[in-house]
C-alpha positions in Angstrom: -0.1 -0.1 0.0 2.9 2.3 0.9 4.5 1.6 -2.4 1.2 2.7 -4.4 0.8 5.8 -2.2 4.3 6.7 -3.2 4.0 6.1 -6.8 0.4 7.0 -7.5 1.0 9.6 -9.9 3.2 7.3 -12.4 0.5 4.7 -11.8 -2.5 7.1 -12.8 -0.4 8.2 -15.7 0.0 4.5 -16.9 -3.7 3.7 -16.5 -4.6 6.5 -18.7 -2.1 5.6 -21.2 -3.4 1.9 -21.1 -6.9 3.1 -21.5 -6.1 5.0 -24.6 -4.4 2.3 -26.1 -7.3 -0.1 -25.6 -9.6 2.4 -27.2 -7.4 2.8 -30.1 -7.2 -0.9 -30.5 -11.1 -1.5 -30.3 -11.5 1.4 -32.9 -8.8 0.1 -35.1 -10.6 -3.6 -34.9 -13.9 -2.2 -35.9 -12.5 -0.1 -38.7 -10.4 -3.2 -39.9 -13.8 -5.2 -39.6 -15.6 -2.7 -41.7 -12.9 -2.4 -44.4 -11.9 -5.9 -44.9 -13.1 -7.6 -48.0 -14.0 -11.3 -47.8 -11.1 -12.7 -49.8 -11.6 -9.6 -52.4 -9.6 -6.8 -53.8 -9.9 -3.3 -52.4 -13.0 -1.5 -53.9 -12.7 0.9 -56.9 -14.0 4.5 -56.8 -17.3 4.2 -58.9 -18.3 6.8 -61.4 -21.3 8.7 -60.8 -23.5 7.0 -63.2 -22.7 3.8 -61.2 -23.1 5.2 -57.9 -26.5 6.5 -58.9 -27.4 3.1 -60.0 -26.6 1.6 -56.9 -28.3 4.4 -54.8 -31.5 3.8 -56.9 -31.0 0.0 -56.5 -30.8 0.2 -52.8 -33.9 2.4 -52.6 -36.0 0.1 -54.9 -34.9 -2.7 -52.8 -35.9 -0.6 -49.5 -32.0 -1.3 -48.3 -31.0 2.4 -48.2 -28.9 3.8 -45.3 -31.9 4.4 -43.0 -33.1 0.9 -43.5 -29.6 -0.6 -43.1 -29.2 1.3 -39.9 -32.6 -0.1 -38.8 -31.3 -3.7 -39.5 -28.5 -2.9 -37.1 -26.0 -5.1 -39.2 -22.5 -5.8 -38.1 -19.8 -4.3 -39.9 -19.0 -7.4 -42.0 -22.8 -8.0 -42.7 -23.4 -4.5 -44.3 -20.3 -4.8 -46.4 -21.5 -8.2 -47.7 -24.8 -6.6 -48.4 -23.5 -3.5 -50.2 -20.8 -5.5 -52.1 -23.6 -7.8 -53.3 -25.7 -4.9 -54.5 -22.7 -3.4 -56.1 -21.6 -6.7 -57.9 -25.1 -7.3 -58.9 -25.5 -3.9 -60.6 -22.2 -4.2 -62.4 -23.2 -7.7 -64.0 -27.1 -6.7 -64.8 -27.1 -2.9 -65.4 -26.9 -3.6 -69.1 -29.9 -6.0 -69.3 -32.1 -3.7 -67.1 -31.5 -0.6 -68.8 -34.0 -1.5 -71.7 -36.7 -2.5 -69.0 -35.9 0.8 -67.2 -36.5 2.6 -70.6 -39.7 0.9 -71.5 -41.2 1.5 -67.9 -40.4 5.3 -68.3 -42.0 5.5 -71.8 -45.3 3.7 -70.3 -45.2 6.0 -67.3 -45.0 9.0 -69.7 -47.8 7.8 -72.0 -50.1 7.3 -68.9 -49.3 10.8 -67.6 -49.8 12.4 -70.9 -53.2 10.5 -71.3 -54.2 11.7 -67.7 -53.3 15.3 -68.5 -55.4 15.2 -71.7 -58.5 13.8 -69.6 -58.1 16.8 -67.3 -57.9 19.1 -70.2 -61.0 17.8 -71.7 -58.9 16.8 -74.8 -59.4 12.9 -74.5 -61.4 10.8 -77.0 -64.7 9.1 -76.2 -62.9 5.7 -75.0 -60.5 7.6 -72.6 -61.7 5.2 -69.8 -60.6 2.1 -71.7 -57.5 3.9 -72.8 -56.7 4.8 -69.3 -57.1 1.2 -68.2 -55.2 -0.1 -71.0 -52.2 2.5 -70.1 -52.4 1.6 -66.5 -52.2 -2.0 -67.2 -49.1 -1.5 -69.6 -47.4 0.5 -66.7 -48.2 -2.5 -64.2 -46.7 -5.1 -66.7 -43.7 -3.1 -67.3 -43.1 -2.4 -63.7 -43.5 -6.2 -63.0 -41.0 -7.1 -65.7 -38.5 -4.4 -64.1 -38.9 -5.7 -60.6 -38.8 -9.3 -61.6 -35.0 -8.9 -62.8 -34.0 -8.1 -59.0 -35.4 -11.3 -57.6 -32.1 -13.1 -57.9 -30.6 -10.3 -55.8 -33.5 -10.3 -53.1 -32.8 -14.1 -52.5 -29.0 -13.3 -52.2 -30.0 -10.5 -49.6 -32.4 -12.9 -47.6 -29.4 -15.3 -47.0 -27.2 -12.6 -45.6 -30.0 -11.6 -43.2 -30.8 -13.2 -40.0 -34.6 -14.2 -39.5 -35.4 -11.2 -37.1 -33.7 -9.0 -39.9 -35.6 -10.5 -42.8 -38.8 -9.9 -40.8 -37.9 -6.4 -40.1 -36.9 -5.6 -43.8 -40.3 -6.8 -45.0 -42.0 -4.8 -42.3 -39.9 -1.6 -43.5 -40.8 -2.4 -47.3 -44.5 -1.8 -46.6 -44.2 0.4 -43.3 -46.1 3.8 -42.8 -44.8 7.0 -42.2 -41.5 8.7 -43.0 -39.8 8.1 -39.6 -37.6 4.8 -39.6 -38.8 4.4 -36.2 -42.5 4.0 -37.1 -41.8 2.3 -40.5 -40.1 -0.7 -38.9 -43.4 -1.4 -36.8 -46.1 -3.6 -38.2 -49.0 -1.0 -37.6 -52.4 -2.3 -38.1 -55.1 -0.2 -40.2 -56.5 1.5 -37.1 -52.9 2.2 -35.7 -52.1 3.8 -39.1 -55.2 6.0 -39.0 -54.3 7.0 -35.2 -50.7 8.0 -36.1 -51.9 9.9 -39.1 -54.4 11.7 -36.9 -51.6 12.5 -34.3 -49.0 13.6 -37.0 -51.4 16.1 -38.4 -52.2 17.3 -34.8 -48.5 17.6 -34.2 -47.8 19.6 -37.4 -50.8 21.9 -36.7 -49.3 22.6 -33.1 -45.9 23.2 -34.4 -47.1 25.6 -37.1 -48.8 27.7 -34.4 -46.3 27.8 -31.8 -44.7 30.9 -31.0 -41.8 30.0 -28.6 -39.8 26.8 -27.4 -42.2 26.0 -24.7 -45.0 25.5 -27.0 -43.0 23.6 -29.4 -41.7 21.3 -26.5 -45.3 20.9 -25.3 -46.5 19.8 -28.9 -43.6 17.3 -29.3 -44.7 15.7 -25.7 -48.2 15.5 -26.6 -47.1 13.7 -29.9 -44.9 11.3 -27.7 -48.0 10.7 -25.3 -50.2 10.2 -28.5 -47.8 7.4 -29.6 -47.4 5.8 -26.2 -51.1 5.4 -26.4 -51.4 4.1 -30.0 -48.4 1.7 -30.0 -48.4 -1.7 -28.2 -45.8 -2.6 -25.5 -44.0 -5.0 -28.1 -43.8 -2.0 -30.6 -42.5 0.4 -28.0 -39.9 -2.1 -27.2 -38.8 -2.0 -30.9 -38.8 1.6 -30.9 -36.6 1.7 -27.6 -34.1 -0.8 -29.2 -33.8 1.1 -32.2 -33.1 4.3 -30.3 -30.5 2.4 -28.5 -28.4 1.3 -31.3 -29.1 4.0 -33.7 -25.7 5.9 -33.2 -23.5 2.8 -33.3 -25.4 1.5 -36.3 -25.2 4.6 -38.1 -21.5 4.8 -37.7 -21.1 1.2 -38.9 -23.2 1.7 -42.0 -21.4 5.2 -43.0 -18.0 3.5 -42.6 -19.0 0.7 -45.0 -20.5 2.9 -47.5 -17.4 4.9 -47.5 -15.8 1.5 -48.1 -17.8 -0.3 -50.6 -18.4 3.0 -52.5 -15.6 5.2 -51.9 -15.1 8.5 -53.1 -11.7 10.2 -54.7 -9.5 11.6 -52.3 
Protein backbone atom coordinates (compact mmCIF):
# COMPACT_ATOMS: atom_id res chain seq x y z
CA UNK A 1 0.00 0.00 0.00
CA UNK A 2 2.87 2.33 0.84
CA UNK A 3 4.44 1.65 -2.56
CA UNK A 4 1.18 2.58 -4.28
CA UNK A 5 0.88 5.81 -2.31
CA UNK A 6 4.45 6.81 -3.18
CA UNK A 7 3.93 6.06 -6.89
CA UNK A 8 0.30 7.03 -7.44
CA UNK A 9 1.11 9.66 -10.08
CA UNK A 10 3.12 7.32 -12.37
CA UNK A 11 0.53 4.59 -11.87
CA UNK A 12 -2.32 6.97 -12.75
CA UNK A 13 -0.48 8.07 -15.88
CA UNK A 14 0.09 4.43 -16.83
CA UNK A 15 -3.62 3.67 -16.38
CA UNK A 16 -4.57 6.55 -18.67
CA UNK A 17 -2.08 5.43 -21.32
CA UNK A 18 -3.38 1.87 -21.17
CA UNK A 19 -6.98 3.08 -21.50
CA UNK A 20 -6.07 5.14 -24.58
CA UNK A 21 -4.23 2.19 -26.12
CA UNK A 22 -7.20 -0.11 -25.54
CA UNK A 23 -9.57 2.46 -27.11
CA UNK A 24 -7.34 2.81 -30.18
CA UNK A 25 -7.07 -0.96 -30.58
CA UNK A 26 -10.85 -1.41 -30.32
CA UNK A 27 -11.56 1.37 -32.82
CA UNK A 28 -8.92 0.06 -35.20
CA UNK A 29 -10.40 -3.42 -34.90
CA UNK A 30 -13.84 -2.13 -35.81
CA UNK A 31 -12.44 -0.16 -38.74
CA UNK A 32 -10.48 -3.17 -39.93
CA UNK A 33 -13.61 -5.31 -39.76
CA UNK A 34 -15.57 -2.73 -41.74
CA UNK A 35 -12.92 -2.29 -44.43
CA UNK A 36 -11.89 -5.91 -44.77
CA UNK A 37 -13.08 -7.68 -47.92
CA UNK A 38 -13.96 -11.32 -47.73
CA UNK A 39 -11.10 -12.60 -49.87
CA UNK A 40 -11.49 -9.84 -52.47
CA UNK A 41 -9.54 -6.79 -53.66
CA UNK A 42 -9.93 -3.21 -52.47
CA UNK A 43 -13.06 -1.56 -53.85
CA UNK A 44 -12.59 0.79 -56.79
CA UNK A 45 -14.09 4.27 -56.87
CA UNK A 46 -17.36 4.08 -58.84
CA UNK A 47 -18.25 6.67 -61.44
CA UNK A 48 -21.20 8.95 -60.78
CA UNK A 49 -23.41 6.94 -63.15
CA UNK A 50 -22.66 3.68 -61.33
CA UNK A 51 -23.05 5.36 -57.93
CA UNK A 52 -26.47 6.65 -58.97
CA UNK A 53 -27.49 3.21 -60.21
CA UNK A 54 -26.49 1.59 -56.93
CA UNK A 55 -28.31 4.25 -54.90
CA UNK A 56 -31.49 3.75 -56.95
CA UNK A 57 -31.19 -0.01 -56.65
CA UNK A 58 -30.80 0.25 -52.87
CA UNK A 59 -33.88 2.49 -52.71
CA UNK A 60 -35.84 0.05 -54.88
CA UNK A 61 -34.84 -2.80 -52.58
CA UNK A 62 -35.72 -0.68 -49.50
CA UNK A 63 -32.15 -1.19 -48.37
CA UNK A 64 -30.91 2.40 -48.27
CA UNK A 65 -28.88 3.86 -45.41
CA UNK A 66 -31.86 4.37 -43.11
CA UNK A 67 -33.13 0.83 -43.67
CA UNK A 68 -29.68 -0.67 -43.14
CA UNK A 69 -29.32 1.25 -39.87
CA UNK A 70 -32.71 -0.09 -38.75
CA UNK A 71 -31.49 -3.65 -39.46
CA UNK A 72 -28.49 -3.02 -37.15
CA UNK A 73 -26.02 -5.14 -39.15
CA UNK A 74 -22.47 -5.97 -38.16
CA UNK A 75 -19.74 -4.26 -40.20
CA UNK A 76 -19.01 -7.48 -42.11
CA UNK A 77 -22.70 -8.08 -42.76
CA UNK A 78 -23.28 -4.52 -44.01
CA UNK A 79 -20.24 -4.83 -46.25
CA UNK A 80 -21.45 -8.12 -47.70
CA UNK A 81 -24.88 -6.60 -48.40
CA UNK A 82 -23.53 -3.51 -50.15
CA UNK A 83 -20.92 -5.50 -52.05
CA UNK A 84 -23.63 -7.88 -53.27
CA UNK A 85 -25.75 -4.98 -54.54
CA UNK A 86 -22.81 -3.29 -56.25
CA UNK A 87 -21.65 -6.52 -57.90
CA UNK A 88 -25.17 -7.39 -59.04
CA UNK A 89 -25.53 -3.94 -60.58
CA UNK A 90 -22.25 -4.32 -62.45
CA UNK A 91 -23.37 -7.66 -63.88
CA UNK A 92 -26.96 -6.73 -64.73
CA UNK A 93 -27.19 -3.01 -65.47
CA UNK A 94 -26.89 -3.49 -69.24
CA UNK A 95 -29.83 -5.92 -69.27
CA UNK A 96 -31.91 -3.75 -66.91
CA UNK A 97 -31.60 -0.53 -68.88
CA UNK A 98 -34.06 -1.53 -71.67
CA UNK A 99 -36.59 -2.54 -68.99
CA UNK A 100 -36.10 0.78 -67.21
CA UNK A 101 -36.52 2.67 -70.50
CA UNK A 102 -39.69 0.75 -71.34
CA UNK A 103 -41.15 1.48 -67.90
CA UNK A 104 -40.31 5.18 -68.23
CA UNK A 105 -42.01 5.35 -71.65
CA UNK A 106 -45.18 3.69 -70.36
CA UNK A 107 -45.30 6.08 -67.41
CA UNK A 108 -44.90 9.10 -69.68
CA UNK A 109 -47.70 7.83 -71.92
CA UNK A 110 -50.00 7.37 -68.90
CA UNK A 111 -49.13 10.81 -67.55
CA UNK A 112 -49.89 12.46 -70.89
CA UNK A 113 -53.19 10.58 -71.20
CA UNK A 114 -54.26 11.68 -67.71
CA UNK A 115 -53.31 15.25 -68.57
CA UNK A 116 -55.41 15.17 -71.73
CA UNK A 117 -58.37 13.86 -69.70
CA UNK A 118 -58.06 16.73 -67.20
CA UNK A 119 -57.92 19.20 -70.07
CA UNK A 120 -60.95 17.68 -71.73
CA UNK A 121 -58.94 16.71 -74.79
CA UNK A 122 -59.29 12.91 -74.50
CA UNK A 123 -61.31 10.82 -76.93
CA UNK A 124 -64.62 9.13 -76.25
CA UNK A 125 -62.96 5.87 -75.17
CA UNK A 126 -60.62 7.53 -72.64
CA UNK A 127 -61.73 5.23 -69.80
CA UNK A 128 -60.66 2.17 -71.75
CA UNK A 129 -57.48 3.90 -72.83
CA UNK A 130 -56.68 4.75 -69.22
CA UNK A 131 -57.27 1.15 -68.11
CA UNK A 132 -55.01 -0.09 -70.90
CA UNK A 133 -52.27 2.42 -70.09
CA UNK A 134 -52.37 1.57 -66.39
CA UNK A 135 -52.16 -2.13 -67.22
CA UNK A 136 -49.14 -1.51 -69.47
CA UNK A 137 -47.38 0.40 -66.68
CA UNK A 138 -48.09 -2.43 -64.23
CA UNK A 139 -46.74 -5.00 -66.69
CA UNK A 140 -43.59 -2.98 -67.38
CA UNK A 141 -43.06 -2.42 -63.66
CA UNK A 142 -43.48 -6.13 -62.97
CA UNK A 143 -40.90 -6.99 -65.64
CA UNK A 144 -38.49 -4.42 -64.23
CA UNK A 145 -38.84 -5.63 -60.64
CA UNK A 146 -38.68 -9.29 -61.56
CA UNK A 147 -35.10 -8.73 -62.62
CA UNK A 148 -34.05 -8.20 -59.01
CA UNK A 149 -35.55 -11.43 -57.67
CA UNK A 150 -32.17 -13.17 -57.65
CA UNK A 151 -30.64 -10.26 -55.75
CA UNK A 152 -33.45 -10.28 -53.19
CA UNK A 153 -32.84 -13.98 -52.65
CA UNK A 154 -29.14 -13.32 -52.10
CA UNK A 155 -29.90 -10.53 -49.63
CA UNK A 156 -32.23 -12.82 -47.70
CA UNK A 157 -29.40 -15.30 -47.19
CA UNK A 158 -27.26 -12.54 -45.66
CA UNK A 159 -29.90 -11.48 -43.12
CA UNK A 160 -30.93 -13.18 -39.90
CA UNK A 161 -34.58 -14.27 -39.55
CA UNK A 162 -35.28 -11.23 -37.35
CA UNK A 163 -33.65 -8.90 -39.88
CA UNK A 164 -35.60 -10.46 -42.74
CA UNK A 165 -38.86 -9.89 -40.88
CA UNK A 166 -37.89 -6.27 -40.13
CA UNK A 167 -36.87 -5.70 -43.77
CA UNK A 168 -40.26 -6.92 -44.97
CA UNK A 169 -42.09 -4.66 -42.51
CA UNK A 170 -40.00 -1.63 -43.55
CA UNK A 171 -40.80 -2.33 -47.21
CA UNK A 172 -44.50 -1.77 -46.57
CA UNK A 173 -44.14 0.38 -43.46
CA UNK A 174 -46.07 3.51 -42.68
CA UNK A 175 -44.80 7.06 -42.25
CA UNK A 176 -41.49 8.77 -42.86
CA UNK A 177 -39.75 8.13 -39.54
CA UNK A 178 -37.87 4.84 -39.57
CA UNK A 179 -38.81 4.17 -35.94
CA UNK A 180 -42.43 3.92 -37.18
CA UNK A 181 -41.75 2.36 -40.60
CA UNK A 182 -40.16 -0.66 -38.94
CA UNK A 183 -43.35 -1.36 -36.96
CA UNK A 184 -46.10 -3.61 -38.27
CA UNK A 185 -48.91 -1.12 -37.68
CA UNK A 186 -52.50 -2.21 -38.19
CA UNK A 187 -55.04 -0.17 -40.12
CA UNK A 188 -56.53 1.54 -37.07
CA UNK A 189 -53.04 2.29 -35.74
CA UNK A 190 -52.04 3.90 -39.03
CA UNK A 191 -55.13 6.08 -38.90
CA UNK A 192 -54.38 7.09 -35.31
CA UNK A 193 -50.73 7.85 -36.15
CA UNK A 194 -51.83 9.95 -39.13
CA UNK A 195 -54.24 11.91 -36.93
CA UNK A 196 -51.56 12.46 -34.27
CA UNK A 197 -49.08 13.52 -36.96
CA UNK A 198 -51.46 16.14 -38.35
CA UNK A 199 -52.14 17.40 -34.82
CA UNK A 200 -48.39 17.70 -34.21
CA UNK A 201 -47.78 19.58 -37.46
CA UNK A 202 -50.64 21.97 -36.70
CA UNK A 203 -49.39 22.61 -33.17
CA UNK A 204 -45.82 23.21 -34.36
CA UNK A 205 -47.10 25.59 -37.03
CA UNK A 206 -49.03 27.62 -34.47
CA UNK A 207 -46.35 27.56 -31.76
CA UNK A 208 -44.75 30.88 -30.94
CA UNK A 209 -41.95 29.85 -28.60
CA UNK A 210 -39.81 26.95 -27.47
CA UNK A 211 -42.12 25.97 -24.64
CA UNK A 212 -45.09 25.58 -26.98
CA UNK A 213 -43.01 23.51 -29.42
CA UNK A 214 -41.80 21.32 -26.56
CA UNK A 215 -45.40 20.86 -25.41
CA UNK A 216 -46.48 19.86 -28.94
CA UNK A 217 -43.70 17.26 -29.15
CA UNK A 218 -44.54 15.96 -25.68
CA UNK A 219 -48.16 15.54 -26.74
CA UNK A 220 -47.03 13.66 -29.86
CA UNK A 221 -44.98 11.30 -27.71
CA UNK A 222 -47.95 10.83 -25.37
CA UNK A 223 -50.21 10.03 -28.35
CA UNK A 224 -47.73 7.45 -29.63
CA UNK A 225 -47.50 5.91 -26.18
CA UNK A 226 -51.25 5.34 -26.35
CA UNK A 227 -51.30 4.08 -29.95
CA UNK A 228 -48.39 1.62 -29.87
CA UNK A 229 -48.43 -1.79 -28.21
CA UNK A 230 -45.83 -2.68 -25.61
CA UNK A 231 -43.96 -4.89 -28.10
CA UNK A 232 -43.86 -2.02 -30.59
CA UNK A 233 -42.57 0.36 -27.92
CA UNK A 234 -39.83 -2.17 -27.16
CA UNK A 235 -38.79 -2.15 -30.84
CA UNK A 236 -38.65 1.67 -30.87
CA UNK A 237 -36.62 1.75 -27.64
CA UNK A 238 -34.16 -0.81 -29.01
CA UNK A 239 -33.80 1.18 -32.25
CA UNK A 240 -33.03 4.35 -30.31
CA UNK A 241 -30.45 2.44 -28.32
CA UNK A 242 -28.42 1.13 -31.27
CA UNK A 243 -29.05 4.00 -33.72
CA UNK A 244 -25.74 5.83 -33.18
CA UNK A 245 -23.50 2.77 -33.35
CA UNK A 246 -25.40 1.35 -36.35
CA UNK A 247 -25.18 4.73 -38.11
CA UNK A 248 -21.42 4.80 -37.64
CA UNK A 249 -21.09 1.24 -38.93
CA UNK A 250 -23.22 1.85 -42.02
CA UNK A 251 -21.45 5.13 -42.83
CA UNK A 252 -18.03 3.48 -42.56
CA UNK A 253 -19.07 0.59 -44.78
CA UNK A 254 -20.63 2.87 -47.41
CA UNK A 255 -17.34 4.77 -47.53
CA UNK A 256 -15.49 1.48 -48.00
CA UNK A 257 -17.72 -0.19 -50.61
CA UNK A 258 -18.56 2.99 -52.53
CA UNK A 259 -15.45 5.12 -51.94
CA UNK A 260 -14.91 8.58 -53.33
CA UNK A 261 -11.77 10.13 -54.76
CA UNK A 262 -9.43 11.52 -52.16
